[in-house]
N, C-alpha and C positions, 0 to 999 in steps of 0.2 A: 911365804910359800903355798902352803894350804890353805883351799877355802874352808876350814874348819873352825866355827865356832871357838872362843876361848873354853867355855862351859862344857863343850863339846869335848875338847881335847885333854881337860881335867880328867874328866869322868873316865874317858878313854885310859888314859893311863892309870887311874887307880885298879881300872877294870883288870889291863894287863898287870900290875903288879901282884892282883889277887889271883890270877892266872897261874905266874910262876909259883907262886907259892903251891898250888895246889901242886903245879911238876914237882916241887920241892917235894912236897908230902908224900907221891907217888914214886918219885926217886928213891927215895927212905925205904919204904915199901917192900920196892923191888929189893935193895942192896939187903933188907932183912931176911928177904924170902931165900935169895942164893943160897945163901946155907944149909937150906930142908935139903932132905932126900928126893933125889929124882922126880917121884913119881908125886908123892905129896904135896910137891911145891911146882910142878911144869905149867899145871892150867892157871894157879894164880899167877903168876910169874907172865904166862904169855898174855891172860888179860890186862893187867898192868903196865905191860908194855904196851898192847894196843889203846889202853887208856891214856897213858902217856903221850903217845903220836895224836891220839884225838883232842887231846888238850892244845899239844901246840897248834892245829888244823885251827881250833877254837878263836887261838889268838889272833892268826892270819885273816881267819874270816874276817871278826870283829874289826881289823884294821879295814880290812876293804870295805867295810860297810860305814866305818867313819869318813871316808875318802870319796862315799857313793858309787862305790865301786860294786858290782853283784857278781859273785864268782859264777862262772861259767856250770852246769851241769852236765858236760857232757859225759864221755866215756873215760876219758884222763881228766878232768876236773880235780878231782886231787893231786896230781904231777903237773898239771898247770897251775894250780895255788899256789904250792911250793915252791917251781920255777920264780912266779912272778912276785915274791917274796924276794928276792934276789934284785930286783930290780930299782934303780932310779926312775922314777915318777918325774919328770920335769915340771919346775913349778906346782908340784902335788904333793909328795913326798921324797925323801930318801929312801934307799933300799931297808928293808927291814932287819934281815938277816942275810950274812956273808957269804956268796957260794961254797963256802966251807961248812958252814951249818949245814947250808941245803944239802950238803953232801954227806953227811953224817946223818941225817934226816931218814935219807930218802930209802935206805934200808929197813928204817922201821916201820916206812910208809907201807912196801910190800911185806912185810911180814903183817902188817895189820890186816890187809887182804888176806892174808892165807887163815890167820887164824878166825874172821869170821867164816873162813869156807871148808874149815876140817871139823871133824871130830878130836876131845881130847887124845884119844889112842893115836891120831895120825900125828901129832906135834913132835918135831923134832926136837930133842931135849937139847941136843949140842948147838942146833940153833937158837935156840933160847937163851944158852948161858951165854953163845959170843954176842950176843944183843943186852944182857945184864953187862957183860962186859964193858961193852962199849958205851953205856950208858952214861957213867960220870961225865966223859967228855963231852958227849953231845948233851948233855944239862948244862955244863959249863959255858959251851959257846953261844946254846941257845939263852940262856940267861943272861948272859954279857951283850949278845944283842938287842936284846929285847929290851935292856937296861939303857942302851944308847936310842935307841927309838923312842923311849919315855921321855930321855932329857929332850929332843926333838918335840914330842908332844907337850911337855911341860913348860918350853919356849914359847909355844903356839898358845899355852893357857894364858901365859903373862901376857900374851898382847903383843 
């Protein structure tokens, strides 16, 4: 289906597994900090949530690079990249994530943008808490989708 060398597919599969492991660790740290006091943990949780989405995006960029696709760098490239991950690219690759996973990730993408542009004292703890509460479902959905995509890569690796 895809013009990817078996060794490249195997390497990419391992890289995706490592990144999912990093995301799992980040999700665990978020869960651990969620019970901390509102002010003491707000900034740490915000940064971890931002890091979580950045890690997910790193997966997507790696996948596009594997298949020879260079991500756009326009104003909406982050949102466009997320949307492209839901697409089947005929004779190249299946969808990387479902539309549902993309729907779950979109608020984190927006939150990451906000965190990068606010001072600590302007961060809304209620918004942080909503993202923290949503993260287990987001992570489960993303990990399942990436697991399926890794199966595709492993089939490519076997030739």
